[in-house]
C-alpha positions as CSV (number, residue, x, y, z in Angstrom):
1,E,22.7,-22.1,-5.8
2,G,19.4,-22.2,-7.7
3,A,17.9,-19.7,-10.1
4,C,16.1,-16.8,-8.5
5,V,13.1,-17.4,-10.9
6,A,12.7,-21.1,-9.8
7,V,11.3,-22.5,-6.6
8,H,13.8,-24.5,-4.6
9,E,13.9,-25.9,-1.1
10,Y,17.1,-24.2,0.2
11,P,17.5,-20.4,0.9
12,G,18.8,-17.8,-1.4
13,C,19.4,-17.9,-5.1
14,A,22.3,-17.7,-7.5
15,D,22.0,-14.0,-8.6
16,P,23.6,-12.0,-5.8
17,E,22.1,-8.6,-6.9
18,C,18.6,-10.1,-7.1
19,C,19.2,-11.9,-3.8
20,D,20.1,-8.6,-2.2
21,R,17.1,-6.9,-3.7
22,I,14.5,-9.3,-2.3
23,S,16.2,-10.4,1.0
24,P,15.5,-7.2,3.0
25,L,11.8,-7.3,2.0
26,D,11.2,-10.9,2.8
27,G,13.8,-12.6,4.9
28,Y,12.1,-16.0,4.7
29,C,13.2,-16.3,1.1
30,F,16.8,-16.2,2.0
31,D,16.8,-17.5,5.5
32,A,14.5,-20.5,5.0
33,T,13.4,-21.5,1.5
34,C,12.9,-19.9,-1.9
35,D,9.2,-20.6,-2.4
36,Q,6.7,-19.4,-4.9
37,A,6.1,-16.1,-3.1
38,C,9.8,-15.4,-3.3
39,V,9.9,-16.1,-7.0
40,D,6.9,-13.8,-7.5
41,R,8.7,-11.0,-5.7
42,V,11.8,-11.7,-7.9
43,L,9.8,-11.5,-11.1
44,E,8.1,-8.3,-10.1
45,L,11.1,-6.4,-8.7
46,C,14.6,-7.7,-9.8
47,G,16.4,-5.7,-12.4
48,L,14.2,-2.6,-12.1
49,P,15.7,0.7,-10.9
50,P,14.2,2.9,-8.2
51,C,11.6,5.4,-9.2
52,T,10.5,8.9,-8.0
53,V,6.8,9.8,-8.0
54,T,5.6,13.2,-9.3
55,V,3.3,14.6,-6.6
56,P,0.3,16.4,-8.0
57,A,0.3,20.2,-7.6
58,G,-1.6,21.3,-4.6
59,A,-1.4,18.0,-2.8
60,I,-1.7,18.2,1.0
61,D,1.2,16.8,3.1
62,E,-0.1,14.3,5.6
63,A,2.6,15.7,7.9
64,E,3.4,12.4,9.6
65,P,7.0,11.8,10.5
66,C,7.8,8.3,9.4
67,Y,8.6,7.2,12.9
68,E,5.1,8.2,14.1
69,H,1.7,6.6,13.3
70,Y,-0.8,9.4,13.3
71,N,-3.4,8.0,10.8
72,D,-3.3,4.2,11.1
73,G,-7.0,3.9,11.4
74,A,-8.3,0.6,12.7
75,T,-4.7,-0.7,12.8
76,R,-4.1,1.4,15.9
77,A,-6.0,4.2,17.6
78,G,-8.6,5.0,15.0
79,E,-7.0,8.2,13.7
80,H,-7.3,9.0,10.0
81,E,-7.2,11.8,7.4
82,V,-10.4,13.0,5.7
83,I,-9.8,13.4,2.0
84,A,-12.6,15.3,0.3
85,C,-13.7,15.0,-3.3
86,G,-11.0,16.6,-5.6
87,E,-8.3,16.6,-2.9
88,A,-4.9,14.9,-3.1
89,Y,-2.6,14.1,-0.3
90,T,1.1,13.1,-0.2
91,G,2.9,11.2,2.5
92,T,5.2,8.3,3.3
93,C,4.9,4.7,4.3
94,T,7.7,2.7,5.9
95,T,8.1,-0.8,7.4
96,G,8.7,-1.4,11.1
97,A,6.8,-2.9,14.0
98,P,4.1,-2.8,12.7
99,R,4.4,-1.6,9.2
100,D,2.8,1.8,8.5
101,T,-0.7,2.0,7.2
102,D,-2.4,5.3,6.2
103,W,-6.2,5.5,6.4
104,Y,-8.1,8.2,4.4
105,S,-11.9,8.7,5.0
106,L,-13.9,9.0,1.8
107,G,-16.8,10.4,3.9
108,A,-20.3,9.3,4.0
109,G,-23.4,10.1,2.0
110,G,-25.7,8.6,-0.6
111,P,-24.7,6.1,-3.3
112,R,-21.9,7.5,-5.4
113,R,-18.9,6.6,-7.5
114,V,-15.4,7.2,-6.2
115,R,-12.2,7.0,-8.0
116,V,-9.1,6.7,-5.8
117,T,-5.7,6.9,-7.4
118,V,-2.5,6.0,-5.5
119,D,1.1,6.1,-6.8
120,A,4.1,5.3,-4.7
121,E,7.9,4.9,-5.0
122,F,7.6,1.5,-3.2
123,P,5.6,-1.6,-3.9
124,A,2.2,-0.5,-2.8
125,E,-1.0,-2.2,-1.5
126,G,-4.2,-0.2,-1.7
127,H,-7.5,-1.2,0.0
128,L,-11.0,0.0,-0.2
129,V,-12.5,-0.6,3.3
130,R,-16.1,-0.3,4.5
131,G,-17.4,-0.2,8.1
132,E,-16.9,1.3,11.5
133,F,-13.5,1.0,13.2
134,A,-15.1,-1.0,16.0
135,G,-16.2,-3.5,13.4
136,P,-17.2,-5.2,11.4
137,L,-15.0,-4.1,8.5
138,S,-15.1,-5.4,5.0
139,V,-12.5,-5.0,2.2
140,P,-14.4,-5.3,-1.1
141,E,-11.3,-4.4,-3.2
142,T,-7.5,-4.8,-2.8
143,H,-5.0,-3.7,-5.5
144,F,-1.3,-3.8,-5.9
145,G,1.0,-1.4,-7.8
146,G,3.3,1.4,-6.9
147,R,6.8,1.9,-8.1
148,C,5.4,4.6,-10.3
149,E,2.6,2.4,-11.6
150,P,-0.6,3.9,-10.1
151,I,-3.3,1.9,-8.4
152,V,-6.8,3.0,-9.4
153,I,-9.9,2.0,-7.5
154,D,-13.1,3.0,-9.4
155,R,-16.3,1.8,-7.8
156,C,-19.9,2.8,-7.0
157,I,-20.4,2.7,-3.2
158,D,-23.3,3.1,-0.8
159,G,-23.5,5.5,2.2
160,G,-20.5,4.2,4.1
161,P,-18.4,5.0,6.0
162,W,-15.6,4.1,3.5
163,Y,-11.9,4.4,3.7
164,A,-8.9,4.1,1.3
165,V,-5.9,2.5,2.9
166,V,-2.3,2.8,1.7
167,T,0.5,0.5,2.8
168,L,3.4,-1.6,1.5
169,G,2.8,-4.9,-0.1
170,Q,2.8,-7.1,-3.2
171,G,0.5,-9.7,-4.5
172,A,3.0,-12.2,-3.0
173,G,2.4,-10.8,0.5
174,P,2.9,-7.8,2.6
175,I,6.2,-6.1,3.0
176,R,7.2,-5.9,6.7
177,S,10.8,-4.9,6.4
178,G,13.4,-3.4,4.1
179,Q,11.9,0.1,3.8
180,E,13.1,1.7,6.9
181,C,12.4,5.2,8.3
182,T,15.6,7.2,8.1
183,E,14.2,10.2,10.1
184,I,15.7,10.2,13.6
185,D,13.1,10.1,16.4
186,P,14.5,12.5,19.0
187,D,12.8,10.5,21.7
188,N,14.2,7.2,20.6
189,P,17.4,7.7,18.6
190,P,19.2,4.7,17.1
191,P,22.6,3.7,18.5
192,P,25.4,5.7,16.9
193,D,27.0,2.6,15.4
194,D,23.7,1.3,13.9
195,P,22.0,4.2,12.0
196,P,18.9,3.4,9.9
197,V,19.7,2.3,6.3
198,P,17.4,3.5,3.5
199,G,15.6,0.9,1.5
200,F,16.1,0.3,-2.2
201,D,12.8,2.1,-3.0
202,G,11.7,5.5,-1.9
203,V,9.0,5.9,0.8
204,R,6.9,8.7,-0.7
205,Y,3.4,8.3,-2.2
206,W,0.4,10.4,-3.2
207,I,-3.3,9.7,-3.2
208,R,-6.2,11.5,-5.0
209,H,-10.0,11.2,-4.4
210,E,-12.4,12.0,-7.2
211,C,-16.2,11.8,-7.0
212,L,-18.1,10.9,-10.1
213,A,-21.6,10.1,-11.3
214,C,-22.9,6.5,-10.7
215,A,-26.0,5.6,-12.6
216,V,-25.7,2.1,-14.1
217,F,-29.2,0.6,-14.6
218,G,-29.3,-2.9,-13.1
219,D,-26.1,-2.5,-11.0
220,L,-27.7,-3.9,-7.8
221,D,-24.5,-4.7,-5.9
222,G,-23.0,-1.2,-6.4
223,D,-19.7,-2.3,-8.1
224,G,-20.2,0.0,-11.1
225,R,-21.1,-2.8,-13.6
226,V,-23.9,-5.2,-14.5
227,S,-22.8,-8.8,-14.1
228,G,-23.8,-12.2,-12.9
229,S,-23.7,-11.1,-9.2
230,D,-26.5,-8.6,-9.9
231,L,-28.6,-11.3,-11.5
232,G,-27.9,-13.5,-8.5
């Protein structure tokens, strides 16, 4: 019992279809309590059909099987893709232990303006990260989108190094389950009676890196605009 769009102290909610939509993504909502984060997920996702992204022509395939983690950056072994100005990549992100993160180096150099566009079939989380993998790292921008609503990070940056990171998430919190890899790992196949079940959303995304001019007089903090922080 209880409306899916209202916070209540017991688990689950009264709309079975919506309950089934959210439950795989955040088991807390339907094993523990329907809190505000659960309601936020409901409001963003329930009632919407899956979508399929249109990958830009010429996009490079990241060539990562979804059961592998080749380019998880600081999350794992420090491996990443280098995405040059004007390039686009396409790949997949899935949940698991831990969830997949894909790191793309935006290179180093002088002050410049970058525009990073990410579109995904799943609820996506995009980060702009600065620093060395050994630390310290800072995350000056985090955006949420996906499900065929592109994320755009447009910012003037300094010499770097800088990375764009793609993973699964919503403003309500990360997505750690519910978007399974259905490719069979030959070295670790699932039990025959327990095959992987596809998630509601697809797992494919694309990312594009554009380099633009950055010349805003008075923009002292490098965020591409003149504001109170520059005066400070």
